[in-house]
N, C-alpha and C positions, 0 to 999 in steps of 0.2 A: 880248659884258656877257649876263651871267645876271638872265633875270629871275625874282625870286623869288615864287610864290602869290601872293595877295590874299584874305589874312584874312579870315577868315567869324565873328560870332555864332552861339556854342554858348550857349546858358539851361539852367544846371542847375540841378535842384530836390530831386534826392535826393544819392547818396554819393557824387557828383562835387563838388558843392560844397567837399566837403574837396580844399586845397589840394596834400596831400602828395602822395592819389589821382588828382587830374591832373595830374599833374610826371612821378609815374610813368607814368603812362598817353600822356599828350600832352606830352615835355620840348618845353617854349617855351611854349608856350600860355600865354597868362597876359588874368590878371583886367580886367576891363573895365569893370566896374561893377557894379551889383545896380538890382533892380528890385521893387517888389509892379506882377505881374500881377493886375488888377484882373477877375471874372468868374470866379476858379478857384482847386480847391480844394484841396491837399494830402491824397494819400490814402494809407495802408501797409496791404499785406496783407505778404506774404511781400516785397515791393519796394515803393518808391516810386512815384507817380502824380497825374497831375494828372487831376482832373476839372471841366467847366462846371459853376460853380455863382454865379447874377448875385448873389448873398448874400457871395461871400469875396473873399480877397486871398489871391495865393500868394503869397512872395516865393522869386524867382530870382537866383542868380547868376551872372553874365553873362562870358563866356570869348573870348576873342578864340583862334581857332587858323584852320590850315592844312589845306584838302582833305584832307591829310595825314591829320592828327587825325580829322576826321571817318569817315573810311575805318578806324580805329585805333578809333574811337569807336561805327563802326557795327557790328565783330568786338566787343565787347562787351554793347552794347547787343543783340541776336541781329538778323535779319531775319526772325525765328519770332515777337521774341518783344515790341518795341518797330519802332516806325517812326518815321522823320525826317522831318521835318514841318517847315515855315516858322507863324511865331506872331508876326505881332503886335504891338509892346513899344509900353508905356504914351507918348504926346509921339513916337512918329513911329519908322522903323522896323522892322526883324523879325529874329530871329534861329530856329536850328535850336532846331528839342526834340524829342524825343521820348517817342512819346507808347504807351500799352499799348495790344498788340491781343490779346493773350493774355492770360484770366486763371490770376494764383496767386494761391492762398489763402494768410496768414499765419498765421503769425506771424512780422513779422520780426526776424531773429536779435542777438542782444546785439552783437554785430559790427557789424553795420552799420548799429543805432543808433548806436552810436559815433560810426563815419562820418560817418553823420545829425549827427550832436550837434556832430560839429569840424567840418563842416562852415560850420554855423547859426553856430556860433564863429569858424571862417574870415570869413566875410564881417558880421559883425557884426551878425546877422538875431536881434528879437527868436524867442525858443523859441518862445511860445506858439499857434504853425502848428504846427508839430513835434509836442507835447505832447498836444493836444489828436486830432493824426492817428495819433498811439500811444495813445492812449486808447478813441479808436472803431475800432482793430488788431483 
């Protein structure tokens, strides 16, 4: 009998909100929901990141992923750019999230912004936090 690895939750706030991008990167990953993270703000430089901000909320898409998917995502996010860490979710539970550890000034490319906007549409998010981050970039 083959035992499949236990699924994990991954919280996406940037271009991995795009369903097409996630299916290309992590075939078989499934949408597990969406939440607004209180106390976090979306920031855009060259790429998206989240920063603590007690007055803000940041929409995140939740993906059910395998440990193998996390290895793939680690490769995309890079060990010297983002660090994978656990983040408490509202209502309980935790998800993996990538936190930026290397400052990369912006602005983001037009293609990257298009993927962000598509991801917000894919998850049905209000685009206001994304547009505010773009104005501040």
